C-alpha positions as CSV (number, residue, x, y, z in Angstrom):
1,M,38.7,46.1,39.6
2,P,36.9,44.8,42.7
3,Q,38.9,46.9,45.1
4,S,39.7,50.6,45.3
5,L,43.4,51.4,45.8
6,A,45.1,54.7,45.9
7,N,48.4,56.3,47.0
8,I,47.9,60.0,46.7
9,L,50.5,62.0,48.6
10,V,49.7,65.6,49.5
11,H,51.9,68.4,50.7
12,L,49.6,70.7,52.7
13,I,50.7,74.2,53.8
14,F,48.6,76.7,55.8
15,S,49.3,79.7,57.9
16,T,48.1,81.2,61.1
17,K,45.7,84.1,60.7
18,E,47.6,87.2,59.5
19,R,50.7,85.0,59.7
20,R,51.0,85.9,63.4
21,P,53.8,84.0,65.2
22,L,51.5,82.0,67.5
23,I,52.9,78.5,67.2
24,R,55.3,78.5,70.1
25,D,57.7,75.9,71.3
26,D,55.6,75.1,74.4
27,V,52.8,73.6,72.3
28,R,54.5,72.8,69.0
29,E,55.1,69.1,69.4
30,H,51.7,68.6,71.1
31,L,50.1,70.4,68.2
32,H,51.9,68.2,65.7
33,A,50.7,65.1,67.6
34,Y,47.2,66.4,67.7
35,I,47.2,67.0,63.9
36,V,48.6,63.5,63.3
37,G,45.7,62.1,65.3
38,I,43.2,64.1,63.3
39,L,44.6,62.8,60.1
40,E,44.5,59.2,61.3
41,N,40.8,59.7,62.1
42,Q,40.3,61.0,58.6
43,Q,41.9,57.9,57.1
44,S,44.8,60.1,55.9
45,P,47.9,59.2,57.8
46,S,50.6,61.9,58.2
47,L,54.0,61.1,56.9
48,Q,55.6,64.2,58.2
49,T,54.1,67.2,60.2
50,N,56.1,70.3,61.2
51,S,55.6,74.0,61.8
52,V,57.3,77.2,62.5
53,E,55.8,80.1,64.4
54,D,53.4,81.2,61.6
55,H,52.6,78.2,59.4
56,A,52.5,74.4,59.2
57,H,53.6,71.9,56.6
58,I,52.1,68.4,56.4
59,L,52.8,65.5,54.1
60,F,50.0,62.9,54.2
61,V,48.4,60.2,52.3
62,L,45.0,61.4,51.0
63,S,42.1,59.1,52.0
64,K,40.5,57.3,49.0
65,N,37.1,58.0,50.7
66,L,37.3,61.6,51.7
67,P,37.8,64.8,49.7
68,L,40.9,67.0,50.4
69,A,38.8,70.0,51.4
70,K,37.0,68.0,54.0
71,I,40.2,66.7,55.5
72,V,41.8,70.2,55.6
73,Q,38.7,71.7,57.2
74,E,38.8,69.0,59.9
75,V,42.5,69.5,60.6
76,K,42.3,73.3,60.8
77,Q,39.0,73.4,62.7
78,S,39.9,70.7,65.3
79,S,43.5,71.8,65.9
80,S,42.4,75.5,66.3
81,K,39.8,74.5,68.9
82,W,42.5,72.4,70.7
83,I,45.2,75.1,70.7
84,K,42.8,77.8,72.0
85,V,42.6,76.0,75.4
86,Q,46.3,75.4,75.8
87,G,47.0,78.3,78.0
88,E,47.5,82.0,78.1
89,G,48.1,83.7,74.8
90,Y,46.3,81.0,72.7
91,S,42.6,82.0,73.1
92,D,42.6,84.1,70.0
93,F,44.5,81.6,67.8
94,G,43.2,81.0,64.3
95,W,44.3,79.6,61.0
96,Q,44.1,81.5,57.8
97,N,41.0,80.8,55.7
98,G,42.8,79.2,52.8
99,Y,45.5,76.6,52.2
100,A,47.9,75.3,49.5
101,A,48.0,71.7,48.6
102,F,50.4,70.1,46.2
103,S,50.6,66.6,44.8
104,V,53.8,64.7,45.6
105,S,55.1,61.7,43.6
106,E,56.1,58.6,45.5
107,S,59.7,59.1,44.2
108,Q,59.8,62.5,46.1
109,R,58.3,61.3,49.4
110,E,61.6,61.3,51.3
111,V,62.7,64.6,49.7
112,V,59.5,66.3,50.9
113,R,59.7,64.7,54.3
114,E,63.2,66.1,54.8
115,Y,62.1,69.5,53.5
116,I,59.3,69.6,56.1
117,R,61.6,68.3,58.9
118,N,64.0,71.2,58.2
119,Q,61.5,74.1,58.3
120,R,63.3,76.1,60.9
121,E,66.6,76.1,59.0
122,H,64.8,76.8,55.7
123,H,63.0,79.8,57.1
124,A,66.2,81.3,58.4
125,K,66.9,82.1,54.8
126,V,63.5,82.3,53.0
127,S,60.2,84.0,54.1
128,F,56.9,82.1,54.1
129,Q,55.6,84.3,51.3
130,D,58.6,83.7,49.1
131,E,58.5,80.0,49.9
132,L,54.8,79.8,48.8
133,R,55.5,81.8,45.7
134,Q,58.2,79.3,44.8
135,F,55.7,76.4,45.3
136,F,53.1,78.1,43.1
137,K,55.7,78.6,40.3
138,R,57.1,75.1,40.6
139,H,53.6,73.5,40.5
140,G,52.2,75.8,37.8
141,V,49.6,77.4,40.1
142,D,48.1,80.8,39.0
143,Y,47.3,83.0,41.9
144,D,46.4,86.6,42.7
145,E,48.7,88.2,45.4
146,G,45.6,90.2,46.6
147,Y,43.9,87.0,47.7
148,V,46.7,84.8,48.9
149,W,47.7,86.6,52.1
150,D,45.1,87.3,54.8
C-alpha cells in the first residue's frame, strides 16, 4: 500500500494530582480549548473533551505518526503549564503521573462522545475511582490498586 491510513480512536482519562478538585468552572472551557489545540498540533484531533473538578476525559483520533505516550505527555505537560498561570489558586496545579487509555471502535464513537459530554451528571452517581474500575474491568485491564491512585 503506497499510503499509510489509520482511524484509531482513543478514550483518554487522567486525574489531577491526588484527585484534588482544581478544575474549576472559571477555567474549564478554556482548558478544554487549550487541550483541543494541543491535540491538533499533535496530529490527533479531539472528538470530545470534557472534565469535572478532578479529572478529564478526551476522545481523540490517534496520530498515525506519533506514539500515544508522547501525545499524552504533551497534553498533560502543556496544559499543566498553561493552567498554572491562570490566576490565584492554580500555581500548584498538576496532573497525576499516569493515565488510562482505551481503544474505541468507530461504531461506539457517538456513545463515547455522549458519555464524555455527560460527565457532571455521571459523577453525581459514580465516583472517579469506581468509574475507572469499571473501565478496567470492561476492557480487561489488570491493575494493582496500590499503583493506580496517586
